[in-house]
C-alpha positions as a Python dict, from the first residue, in 0.01 Angstrom:
ca = {
    (1, 'M'): (0, 0, 0),
    (2, 'I'): (-66, 363, 21),
    (3, 'A'): (66, 585, -298),
    (4, 'P'): (172, 892, -244),
    (5, 'R'): (10, 1124, -468),
    (6, 'T'): (290, 1345, -460),
    (7, 'V'): (697, 1332, -333),
    (8, 'L'): (937, 1562, -383),
    (9, 'A'): (1256, 1441, -449),
    (10, 'A'): (1621, 1593, -366),
    (11, 'H'): (1948, 1539, -542),
    (12, 'P'): (2233, 1746, -491),
    (13, 'G'): (2374, 1776, -879),
    (14, 'A'): (2290, 1806, -1284),
    (15, 'E'): (2517, 1612, -1383),
    (16, 'L'): (2488, 1271, -1545),
    (17, 'F'): (2761, 1014, -1373),
    (18, 'G'): (2651, 801, -1165),
    (19, 'S'): (2393, 870, -920),
    (20, 'D'): (2234, 1108, -1132),
    (21, 'R'): (2143, 827, -1362),
    (22, 'M'): (2056, 651, -1063),
    (23, 'F'): (1818, 926, -928),
    (24, 'R'): (1646, 1025, -1285),
    (25, 'E'): (1551, 565, -1274),
    (26, 'S'): (1453, 683, -929),
    (27, 'V'): (1189, 945, -1045),
    (28, 'A'): (1132, 705, -1332),
    (29, 'G'): (1004, 457, -1113),
    (30, 'L'): (798, 720, -929),
    (31, 'I'): (606, 895, -1230),
    (32, 'D'): (532, 454, -1354),
    (33, 'G'): (357, 456, -1032),
    (34, 'G'): (87, 746, -1059),
    (35, 'A'): (279, 1016, -847),
    (36, 'R'): (358, 1360, -935),
    (37, 'V'): (688, 1432, -855),
    (38, 'V'): (879, 1762, -758),
    (39, 'V'): (1275, 1738, -816),
    (40, 'A'): (1472, 2008, -609),
    (41, 'I'): (1808, 2049, -721),
    (42, 'P'): (2058, 2345, -676),
    (43, 'T'): (2196, 2405, -987),
    (44, 'N'): (2109, 2359, -1360),
    (45, 'G'): (2269, 2125, -1572),
    (46, 'P'): (2225, 1787, -1821),
    (47, 'L'): (2032, 1614, -1562),
    (48, 'I'): (1740, 1891, -1547),
    (49, 'D'): (1626, 1769, -1903),
    (50, 'E'): (1603, 1441, -1873),
    (51, 'I'): (1418, 1456, -1569),
    (52, 'R'): (1140, 1714, -1751),
    (53, 'S'): (1130, 1499, -2018),
    (54, 'L'): (1030, 1161, -1771),
    (55, 'G'): (708, 1394, -1719),
    (56, 'A'): (856, 1504, -1333),
    (57, 'E'): (812, 1896, -1275),
    (58, 'V'): (1204, 2100, -1157),
    (59, 'V'): (1247, 2345, -914),
    (60, 'I'): (1592, 2509, -878),
    (61, 'A'): (1644, 2521, -504),
    (62, 'P'): (2011, 2641, -380),
    (63, 'G'): (2110, 2521, -54),
    (64, 'L'): (2359, 2308, 192),
    (65, 'V'): (2510, 2069, -11),
    (66, 'L'): (2804, 1887, 133),
    (67, 'R'): (3126, 1907, -39),
    (68, 'K'): (3505, 1821, 119),
    (69, 'A'): (3620, 2172, 110),
    (70, 'L'): (3294, 2273, 283),
    (71, 'L'): (3420, 2047, 663),
    (72, 'R'): (3732, 2230, 687),
    (73, 'P'): (3833, 2520, 890),
    (74, 'S'): (3886, 2736, 607),
    (75, 'G'): (3503, 2631, 477),
    (76, 'W'): (3336, 2681, 776),
    (77, 'M'): (3190, 3006, 737),
    (78, 'R'): (3062, 2905, 390),
    (79, 'L'): (2920, 2611, 553),
    (80, 'I'): (2681, 2786, 833),
    (81, 'G'): (2553, 3051, 580),
    (82, 'E'): (2492, 2737, 328),
    (83, 'T'): (2313, 2593, 627),
    (84, 'F'): (2125, 2817, 706),
    (85, 'R'): (1986, 2965, 305),
    (86, 'G'): (1906, 2570, 244),
    (87, 'L'): (1684, 2534, 594),
    (88, 'G'): (1446, 2844, 417),
    (89, 'S'): (1496, 2728, 66),
    (90, 'A'): (1400, 2381, 181),
    (91, 'W'): (1104, 2525, 422),
    (92, 'R'): (958, 2738, 145),
    (93, 'I'): (971, 2420, -59),
    (94, 'M'): (781, 2194, 98),
    (95, 'S'): (530, 2501, 243),
    (96, 'R'): (450, 2516, -156),
    (97, 'V'): (449, 2145, -303),
    (98, 'H'): (265, 1990, 29),
    (99, 'P'): (426, 1683, -60),
    (100, 'D'): (334, 1303, 90),
    (101, 'A'): (699, 1234, 82),
    (102, 'V'): (1062, 1327, 50),
    (103, 'Y'): (1299, 1117, -133),
    (104, 'V'): (1678, 1223, -56),
    (105, 'S'): (1891, 1114, -295),
    (106, 'T'): (2268, 1082, -116),
    (107, 'I'): (2404, 1172, 196),
    (108, 'T'): (2502, 1521, 68),
    (109, 'I'): (2226, 1721, 119),
    (110, 'P'): (2144, 1665, 520),
    (111, 'L'): (1904, 1889, 544),
    (112, 'W'): (1581, 1724, 349),
    (113, 'P'): (1588, 1454, 598),
    (114, 'L'): (1574, 1681, 921),
    (115, 'I'): (1334, 1955, 737),
    (116, 'A'): (1062, 1701, 627),
    (117, 'R'): (1068, 1561, 1018),
    (118, 'L'): (997, 1861, 1106),
    (119, 'R'): (689, 1897, 862),
    (120, 'R'): (576, 1534, 961),
    (121, 'T'): (597, 1403, 634),
    (122, 'P'): (769, 1040, 562),
    (123, 'V'): (1088, 1058, 439),
    (124, 'I'): (1283, 797, 263),
    (125, 'S'): (1662, 852, 226),
    (126, 'H'): (1880, 655, -71),
    (127, 'V'): (2259, 628, 38),
    (128, 'H'): (2521, 629, -267),
    (129, 'E'): (2807, 707, -84),
    (130, 'A'): (3044, 498, 165),
    (131, 'E'): (3411, 549, 240),
    (132, 'A'): (3528, 280, 497),
    (133, 'S'): (3859, 435, 440),
    (134, 'G'): (3766, 741, 504),
    (135, 'S'): (3738, 926, 905),
    (136, 'A'): (3491, 729, 1097),
    (137, 'L'): (3411, 1037, 1288),
    (138, 'L'): (3307, 1222, 947),
    (139, 'N'): (3154, 907, 833),
    (140, 'R'): (2918, 926, 1115),
    (141, 'L'): (2803, 1313, 1117),
    (142, 'L'): (2704, 1274, 731),
    (143, 'Y'): (2544, 924, 821),
    (144, 'S'): (2368, 1070, 1154),
    (145, 'P'): (2051, 1291, 972),
    (146, 'H'): (1952, 990, 810),
    (147, 'L'): (1869, 819, 1164),
    (148, 'L'): (1546, 1088, 1117),
    (149, 'S'): (1402, 909, 753),
    (150, 'D'): (1157, 644, 776),
    (151, 'E'): (1291, 458, 456),
    (152, 'V'): (1655, 401, 430),
    (153, 'L'): (1831, 248, 112),
    (154, 'V'): (2183, 125, 18),
    (155, 'N'): (2353, 38, -369),
    (156, 'S'): (2570, -210, -209),
    (157, 'R'): (2604, -434, 78),
    (158, 'F'): (2976, -269, 96),
    (159, 'S'): (2779, 64, 173),
    (160, 'Q'): (2559, -61, 402),
    (161, 'A'): (2844, -211, 580),
    (162, 'T'): (3032, 107, 586),
    (163, 'I'): (2722, 266, 745),
    (164, 'R'): (2710, -58, 1016),
    (165, 'H'): (3100, 4, 1162),
    (166, 'V'): (2979, 387, 1225),
    (167, 'L'): (2624, 372, 1285),
    (168, 'P'): (2445, 53, 1355),
    (169, 'N'): (2121, 148, 1460),
    (170, 'L'): (2122, 316, 1081),
    (171, 'A'): (2237, 14, 920),
    (172, 'S'): (2034, -224, 1107),
    (173, 'R'): (1731, -36, 886),
    (174, 'A'): (1905, 9, 592),
    (175, 'E'): (1776, -240, 316),
    (176, 'V'): (2012, -335, -2),
    (177, 'V'): (1874, -180, -411),
    (178, 'L'): (2138, -303, -610),
    (179, 'N'): (2166, -24, -864),
    (180, 'G'): (1940, -58, -1203),
    (181, 'V'): (2195, 5, -1503),
    (182, 'V'): (2061, 119, -1808),
    (183, 'G'): (2232, -14, -2126),
    (184, 'P'): (2261, -64, -2462),
    (185, 'A'): (1930, -226, -2711),
    (186, 'S'): (2201, -409, -2887),
    (187, 'P'): (2557, -382, -2814),
    (188, 'Q'): (2784, -421, -3043),
    (189, 'P'): (2984, -770, -3071),
    (190, 'L'): (3309, -802, -3011),
    (191, 'R'): (3601, -773, -3287),
    (192, 'A'): (3711, -1146, -3368),
    (193, 'D'): (4076, -1079, -3311),
    (194, 'T'): (4268, -775, -3162),
    (195, 'D'): (4468, -704, -3434),
    (196, 'G'): (4674, -337, -3458),
    (197, 'A'): (4610, -116, -3152),
    (198, 'L'): (4483, -295, -2842),
    (199, 'R'): (4154, -26, -2786),
    (200, 'V'): (4088, 51, -2416),
    (201, 'L'): (3860, 275, -2277),
    (202, 'Y'): (3830, 421, -1947),
    (203, 'M'): (3464, 633, -1825),
    (204, 'G'): (3412, 891, -1557),
    (205, 'R'): (3585, 1140, -1403),
    (206, 'L'): (3922, 1265, -1439),
    (207, 'S'): (4022, 1293, -1084),
    (208, 'P'): (4306, 1126, -873),
    (209, 'R'): (4096, 899, -668),
    (210, 'K'): (3910, 769, -1019),
    (211, 'G'): (4236, 694, -1166),
    (212, 'P'): (4242, 757, -1539),
    (213, 'D'): (4622, 805, -1497),
    (214, 'L'): (4679, 444, -1393),
    (215, 'V'): (4508, 399, -1723),
    (216, 'L'): (4825, 564, -1899),
    (217, 'S'): (5051, 435, -1720),
    (218, 'A'): (4953, 42, -1798),
    (219, 'A'): (4921, 115, -2163),
    (220, 'A'): (5275, 297, -2145),
    (221, 'L'): (5424, -31, -2060),
    (222, 'L'): (5240, -235, -2278),
    (223, 'A'): (5337, -1, -2561),
    (224, 'R'): (5721, -26, -2452),
    (225, 'D'): (5672, -409, -2431),
    (226, 'G'): (5547, -396, -2835),
    (227, 'L'): (5169, -371, -2847),
    (228, 'P'): (4990, -46, -2963),
    (229, 'V'): (4779, 102, -2767),
    (230, 'A'): (4466, 360, -2819),
    (231, 'V'): (4329, 491, -2497),
    (232, 'T'): (4000, 692, -2518),
    (233, 'L'): (3900, 877, -2183),
    (234, 'V'): (3533, 996, -2139),
    (235, 'G'): (3487, 1252, -1899),
    (236, 'D'): (3596, 1574, -1720),
    (237, 'T'): (3758, 1767, -1435),
    (238, 'F'): (3534, 1823, -1146),
    (239, 'P'): (3591, 2205, -1096),
    (240, 'G'): (3887, 2294, -863),
    (241, 'Y'): (4063, 1989, -1043),
    (242, 'E'): (4166, 2117, -1405),
    (243, 'W'): (4541, 2076, -1283),
    (244, 'F'): (4445, 1738, -1272),
    (245, 'G'): (4350, 1718, -1618),
    (246, 'D'): (4685, 1921, -1718),
    (247, 'Q'): (4890, 1607, -1568),
    (248, 'L'): (4741, 1389, -1738),
    (249, 'R'): (4728, 1575, -2094),
    (250, 'L'): (5144, 1571, -2020),
    (251, 'Q'): (5139, 1214, -1964),
    (252, 'A'): (5000, 1166, -2291),
    (253, 'D'): (5239, 1429, -2418),
    (254, 'N'): (5498, 1174, -2327),
    (255, 'A'): (5380, 835, -2407),
    (256, 'P'): (5590, 615, -2582),
    (257, 'E'): (5589, 508, -2972),
    (258, 'H'): (5287, 264, -3021),
    (259, 'M'): (5000, 447, -2786),
    (260, 'S'): (4814, 693, -2862),
    (261, 'V'): (4564, 880, -2622),
    (262, 'T'): (4259, 1068, -2744),
    (263, 'F'): (4072, 1277, -2417),
    (264, 'A'): (3703, 1253, -2556),
    (265, 'G'): (3531, 1500, -2264),
    (266, 'F'): (3221, 1452, -2081),
    (267, 'Q'): (2949, 1265, -2302),
    (268, 'P'): (2596, 1184, -2198),
    (269, 'D'): (2614, 925, -2419),
    (270, 'V'): (2866, 652, -2371),
    (271, 'W'): (2748, 326, -2598),
    (272, 'S'): (2944, 463, -2888),
    (273, 'F'): (3254, 474, -2756),
    (274, 'V'): (3198, 138, -2570),
    (275, 'A'): (3097, -59, -2917),
    (276, 'D'): (3435, 132, -3029),
    (277, 'T'): (3639, -10, -2765),
    (278, 'D'): (3765, -406, -2636),
    (279, 'V'): (3807, -346, -2289),
    (280, 'V'): (3710, -119, -1996),
    (281, 'V'): (3936, -24, -1738),
    (282, 'V'): (3733, 68, -1364),
    (283, 'P'): (4066, 164, -1139),
    (284, 'S'): (3934, 353, -863),
    (285, 'R'): (4205, 436, -649),
    (286, 'I'): (3961, 522, -311),
    (287, 'D'): (3672, 352, -220),
    (288, 'E'): (3343, 336, -410),
    (289, 'P'): (3021, 234, -312),
    (290, 'F'): (2962, 0, -614),
    (291, 'G'): (3049, 34, -1000),
    (292, 'N'): (2792, 152, -1226),
    (293, 'T'): (3115, 182, -1520),
    (294, 'A'): (3195, -184, -1455),
    (295, 'V'): (2846, -329, -1496),
    (296, 'E'): (2817, -103, -1821),
    (297, 'A'): (3072, -255, -1978),
    (298, 'V'): (2924, -594, -1920),
    (299, 'L'): (2653, -467, -2036),
    (300, 'G'): (2778, -375, -2368),
    (301, 'L'): (2933, -702, -2417),
    (302, 'R'): (3293, -609, -2334),
    (303, 'P'): (3590, -710, -2082),
    (304, 'V'): (3639, -519, -1828),
    (305, 'V'): (3950, -469, -1596),
    (306, 'V'): (3851, -345, -1230),
    (307, 'A'): (4069, -246, -947),
    (308, 'D'): (3998, -518, -620),
    (309, 'T'): (3816, -295, -389),
    (310, 'S'): (3561, -196, -232),
    (311, 'G'): (3171, -228, -370),
    (312, 'L'): (3412, -239, -705),
    (313, 'R'): (3435, -584, -605),
    (314, 'E'): (3018, -596, -514),
    (315, 'A'): (2994, -512, -845),
    (316, 'A'): (3233, -689, -1060),
    (317, 'G'): (3407, -983, -911),
    (318, 'S'): (3115, -1218, -1047),
    (319, 'Y'): (3127, -1239, -1381),
    (320, 'T'): (3397, -1460, -1613),
    (321, 'T'): (3442, -1122, -1849),
    (322, 'A'): (3652, -915, -1553),
    (323, 'R'): (3957, -936, -1454),
    (324, 'M'): (4003, -807, -1095),
    (325, 'V'): (4331, -586, -1056),
    (326, 'P'): (4548, -490, -665),
    (327, 'V'): (4460, -82, -576),
    (328, 'D'): (4711, 157, -806),
    (329, 'E'): (4962, -102, -974),
    (330, 'P'): (4931, 9, -1340),
    (331, 'A'): (5181, -304, -1366),
    (332, 'A'): (4899, -523, -1290),
    (333, 'I'): (4629, -363, -1533),
    (334, 'S'): (4894, -408, -1832),
    (335, 'E'): (4877, -772, -1707),
    (336, 'Q'): (4524, -783, -1740),
    (337, 'L'): (4526, -601, -2104),
    (338, 'R'): (4757, -852, -2229),
    (339, 'A'): (4588, -1159, -2109),
    (340, 'L'): (4301, -1041, -2208),
    (341, 'T'): (4401, -1025, -2584),
    (342, 'E'): (4598, -1358, -2478),
    (343, 'S'): (4243, -1549, -2457),
    (344, 'W'): (4042, -1334, -2691),
    (345, 'S'): (3864, -1633, -2838),
    (346, 'A'): (3732, -1744, -2465),
    (347, 'V'): (3677, -1395, -2331),
    (348, 'R'): (3426, -1318, -2726),
    (349, 'A'): (3261, -1675, -2565),
    (350, 'D'): (3190, -1528, -2205),
    (351, 'V'): (3059, -1195, -2292),
    (352, 'E'): (2702, -1318, -2419),
    (353, 'D'): (2653, -1484, -1997),
    (354, 'S'): (2821, -1228, -1826),
    (355, 'R'): (2508, -958, -2033),
    (356, 'A'): (2253, -1182, -1943),
    (357, 'E'): (2388, -1198, -1543),
    (358, 'A'): (2398, -809, -1536),
    (359, 'L'): (2018, -797, -1670),
    (360, 'R'): (1920, -1003, -1470),
    (361, 'R'): (2160, -854, -1145),
    (362, 'H'): (2024, -486, -1230),
    (363, 'A'): (1714, -427, -1447),
    (364, 'P'): (1614, -107, -1452),
    (365, 'E'): (1242, -224, -1407),
    (366, 'S'): (1344, -396, -1078),
    (367, 'Y'): (1520, -72, -951),
    (368, 'R'): (1220, 77, -1022),
    (369, 'A'): (993, -74, -891),
    (370, 'A'): (1211, -112, -533),
    (371, 'V'): (1243, 262, -493),
    (372, 'R'): (860, 301, -538),
    (373, 'R'): (790, 16, -324),
    (374, 'H'): (1016, 172, -24),
    (375, 'V'): (812, 467, -100),
    (376, 'E'): (482, 324, -46),
    (377, 'R'): (625, 200, 286),
    (378, 'A'): (711, 516, 409),
    (379, 'V'): (395, 662, 301),
    (380, 'R'): (210, 391, 514),
    (381, 'S'): (431, 418, 842),
    (382, 'G'): (373, 798, 764),
    (383, 'S'): (19, 772, 818),
    (384, 'R'): (-12, 503, 1062),
    (385, 'R'): (218, 813, 1260),
    (386, 'A'): (-38, 1044, 1204),
    (387, 'D'): (-338, 850, 1266),
    (388, 'A'): (-201, 757, 1618),
    (389, 'P'): (-290, 1050, 1827),
    (390, 'R'): (-633, 1094, 1705),
    (391, 'R'): (-677, 669, 1826),
    (392, 'R'): (-498, 775, 2173),
    (393, 'G'): (-797, 1083, 2184),
    (394, 'R'): (-1090, 882, 2111),
    (395, 'T'): (-983, 640, 2382),
    (396, 'R'): (-1014, 904, 2692),
}
């Protein structure tokens, strides 16, 4: 393999949610292979310090990040402006860095494959998004720029199948690289029994599509039936969705007797919350390409109740300590929470085996090596393309 000397890695945000953590692991894998990594990112945020601590350079590069608001007619003028600004910014960074390869994290930054191709630089796209229930036309538009990439990685078979539905040519080139999920080195064992309140944890965006309100509704059903429940919500709203946070707080204020709700806000390190809980719930309403949170629960020796849909099924369905429930049904979540308390001894006996399987499937070292291997392969393919005109010239 030809190891790249410099990799330009582009990412759409600087938070520490699922795709952000995977980007951090990708950067770590490239640095482990001896590459100089320059990260282009549009905003400041907690991810930047994490990236710099790995030894990467960071460039703040305002540019086009596709959001749903930009794709509505009211956002088209802004879309045009950000496209031109993003093209100029990306071109200048490429001219300054002179990378051997460009690694593009997520499909929401579509200009990078185009700029890399125009500059004859090998490009790798890593797809972390998949909404099979969304518009086929919109999905085709979002995925199409990545036809320009030399290598295409996806985080699940569900993501690959979603691409295949709208762009079979792209899906046929895509390879599944399961997320490398970092767990606690020494997880806290489950408590011996569930005496007192059942401690339920939700981790993630406070957004309608993620379904934290379903957790509160399920907990309320248990509390009204006499089972005390303490719910902790770890996460915050996306800008523009503050109304949903207000709605959740109103729902919590109206909780029945025997139910408490704690809003912990965004937390860069969730493991202390996992250690203090009995069960994690992942109740997403909308397609998820994968389910890092479900895997994190398993790695933390906690049973998990998961919506039986999309990539969540792929992420959690094989673990004996995972309970799958129909989408958007708080009563089903409530039933599974109660069932877990009634089979607590069996659950405690199974959590170590589930953790061992998760460690095998989602070892960060394996993920890092896979990303590094695909980047090296793209560089090798790019070298062959560059050599082809010279070889043809010599044979004339």
